[in-house]
N, C-alpha and C positions, 0 to 999 in steps of 0.2 A: 504494500500500500504506500502511495507516495506521501511525502512529508506534508505537502499542501493539504491533502485530505485529512491527515491526522490533526494538523493545526485547526482546520475547519471543525472537525468533530470535537476537539477540545473546547473551542470557542462556544459551540452550540451547547455542550454539556455543562461547562463551568461558568461562562460569562453571560450568555444570552438570557437565562431565566431571570436574573435580577433586573436588568433594564426592561425586559419584557413584562415583568410583573408591575413595574412602575408605570409603563405605558398603559397596560390594561386597567390599572387603578385610575389613571387620568381620564381614559375614554369611557369608563364604566357608566358615567352619568349621561353621556351623549349617545351611546349605542344601546341597543336592546339587550336584555339579560341573556337572551339566547346567543346573540353574536359574541358577547363577551365571554360566555362559557365555552363556545366553540374555539375562539381564539386562545383562551387559556389552555384548553385541552390539547390543541395543536402545538402550542409552544412547549408544554411540558412533556408531551409525547415525543417530540423531536429531541429534547434533552435526554430522555430516558433511552431512546433508541441509539443515540450517539454514544452513550455510556456503554450500552450492551455491545455495540460494534467495536469500541475501543477495548473491551474486555476480551473479545474473541480473537483479535489480531495481535501480532507481536510487531510493533512498529520499529523496533530497534531503538538505539539511543536517539533522543530528540533534543536538539540544543537550541537555545535562544541566546545568542551571543556566547558567553563563556559559561552560562548556566545550563546544566543538563536537566530537562524537564521530565523526560521519561527515560528509564533505564531498561535495557533489554531484560526480559524475564525468561524463565524456563516454563514451558507449557507442560501440563501434567501428561499429555500424550507422548512426550519425549521420553518418559521413564525417569527413574531415579538418577541422580547425579552420582557417579562412581568416583572414588579417589583416583588420582593419577597412578599410572603403572610405576612400580618400584617403591611405593610408599610402604611403611611398616604394615598397614592393614592388608596390603596386597601380597606380602611375602609369606603370610601364614604364621609369622612370629607373634607371640602373645603381646598384646598392647596393654600397657599399664593403665589402670584407671586414673583419672585426674585426681590430684591431691586436694584434700579439703582442709582449709586452714582451721586450726583449733583455737579456741579462746583461752586466754590466760587470765587468771584473776588479778585484779588490781589491789594493791595494799589499801587497807582502810585508813582513814584519817585519824591521827592521834593528836588530840589538842595539846598545845604547849602551855605550861603555866606562865603567867605574865610575871615580869620582874617585881611588880608591886604586890603579888599574892604572898600570903604568909608562908613561912617555911614548913608549917605543919600540914597545909592542904596539899594533897596529891590527887591528880586526876585518876579516875577509875580506869582500870585496864580495859581495853577493848578486845573483843573476841575476833579471831581471824576468820574471815568469811570463807565459806566453801567455794570452790571454783564454780561460778555461774556466769551467765552472759551479762547480767546486770548486778553489780554488788549492791547489797542492801545497806542503808546507812546505819552506823552504829550509834548506840546511845551516847549522848554527850553530856558531861556533867554541867551543872549550873555554873555560869560564869562568876568569877570572884567579883567583889565590889569594885575593884580598880579596873576591871576589863581584862580581856585576854586577846591573844592573836590566833587567827585561824588561817591555815594555808589552803588555798583553793585547790580542789581536786577535780579530775576530769568528770564532767557531767554535772557539776555544781551550778546552780543558778543563784543569783543574788537573793531572790525571794525565798528560795529553799534554805539558804544559809540563815536568813533572818528568822524564818519559822523554826529552824532547828535550835537556835539559841534563845527563842522566845522574845525577840526584839522586833520593833517595827522597822519596815524598810526605810522610812524617813530617818529614824535614829541611826541606823547602820550607814546610810548615805552620809549623814552629818559627821559621824565619828570617823569616817574614812576620807572626808573631804572629796566626795565623788559626786558627779552629776548623774542623772538617770541614764544618759547615753553611755557613760563610762561603766556604769553598773551592768549594762547589757552586754558588755564585751570583756568579761572577766578572763584572765589568763590562768592556766594551770600553773601553780606555784606562787601566785600572787598572794601576799599576806594581807589579811583584813583585820582591823581592830574591832573586837566585839565589845560594845559598851555594856 
């Protein structure tokens, strides 16, 4: 099939229905209902038929400047695509299955005591999480009166950190001298002051 016919079919299938519907809407008040209905049916039948014709033919690569509009396809009547001769599948040698990456657990966050905390207060030890796809947060002790520091871990959000320590987002923003935009872009390893 020539490229001119393919371009014409693409135009009828993809472009013509939109301006055709606008023209039909414009002339709907001036023409009879039957004439409008026949024109709409003709327009959309032409679009559907051009889509069906395009689906049945293999036009090859169709270019518009440097842009490839249609790529050549494989028709189901051509049969399955076989690997090239000399490939491992062709030699009869066993082919290894693809490797699947495994997940490794991330260490849990251990809060650090602040320098202003009394020497007798010690944070509670945290349990090591079992290897899972998403580590569960560990229980965090109540912050001392003078505040403490928290190191941002992967997957932490500013709101989740505030909820974990029982402080408001506004107080946490103020204590760390951050704007809401900066709070949305936390970095792993960044230290936050918990009021």
